[in-house]
N, C-alpha and C positions, 0 to 999 in steps of 0.2 A: 305395739309400733316397732319394739324389740324382735317378735318373730318373720316380723314384715321385711327388716332390715336382710336377717340372716337369711329367710328364704330367698329374695331378691338377689342379695351380693352374690358374686359368683366369679369365681377367678378373672376371669376376662375382664374383668370391672377392674381391676387393679391398675393398668396402664392409664385407661380416660379417668381415673382417680389423682394419680399422681399429677398427670398433666393439668388438671384442671385447677388442683390445689400451686401447685408450681406458678401459673401463670397468674393467678387470683393472688398471692400472698406477694410475686416480684412486684407486678401493675401497683397495688397497694403502697406497697413499700416504697416504691418511685414516684408514688404522688405525696407521700408522708415525708418522704425527705425532698422532694424539690417543696413543699410546703415549709420546710425547719429552713433551708436558703435563703426563701427568697420571702416568705412572709413573716418568718418568725421575727426578726429585728423591731418589726412593728406591732406585734405582739407578743411580751414577753412573758407575759403569765404560762401562757401557753407553751409546755415542752414538752417532748416526747415521752416523760411516763406519765403524762395527762392527756396526749391526743392518743397512743395505741392503746387505751381500754377502749375508747370512744371506736377506734374502727374495731375493736372485739366484739364490743356491743350491735355493731352496726351485721358483723358478718353472721350473730349471734340472733338476729332480727329475722335474717335472709333465711337462714336454716329453718327457723320458724313457718315462715311463710311455705318454703318447700315443705314441711312437715305438713304442714295444711293442707296443700295441693296433695298429698300421698293422702291424708286423711279423706279428702271426697272433696273440698271446698274448692270452687273455679276460677282457679286464678290464671288472668291474661299470660298468655307466652309470646317468647318474641317468636317470629315465626323464619323459620330455619330459608336460608337462602336457597338451597337446593333441596332437590328431596333426596331422603335417606335410603340408601338400597337397602334391598334384600339381601338374607345371609345366605349365604352359597349353601346346599345341599352339601350333609356331608353325611360319608359313609363310613364303617367301619375300617380301617387301615392303617398301616405303617406311619411313622410320624413323616417320615420322609414324603407322605404324599402329601401333608400339611404344610411344607415349607415354600411353597410357591399361592401360599396363600396370606395377603396383606394383614396385617393384627387387628384388631377389635378398636375403630372408634369410638368416641362417643356418640356419633350420629348414626353407626351401625345398631346403638342399644334401644330396647321398648325407652316407651314413655316412662315405664316405673322406672326398669333400669337408671335412667336420665337423671329422673327425682332422688333417686337413692345417691347417685354419684354426687348431683349436687349439693344434697343434705349434708354427708358425708363431708363434703371440701369445703362448705361454708361453715363447720361444725370444728374441723383439724384447722382452718386460717383462725377463727375468732381462737382456738384455745392457742395457736403459735402467737398472735397479738398480746394476747392477757400473760401470757409469759415474757415477752419483749419488755412489757410493762415494767413488770420486775426487775431488771438488770438495769445499772448502774450506769447511766450514759453521761 
């Protein structure tokens, strides 16, 4: 599996990976902080250092499901709302030739590249939440 990620992770996948990590981390952090503000007075035994590892485990389980999908298990996906566009044909040329092209988005990647991005995003978010549980709050 390690070689599979090395073979399929390319430089153009960094931007979608950062977008996925940032979006997932911020949304789940918002949900956890809203829970802390509104529901923690009713459940005082559940504090942030106990909730963050649970969220980290959920991200690790999601990463494991994506890993199984990469391994060949057929796990259903959410259907995209629009059809992904095909990559434009690129010939050799100067950098000026590529300035008018938009950056690569997540929808432009192949299925395997999307799965690798999702796997790495889930692992990174899981690690961030596990590290967040170690901080004294």
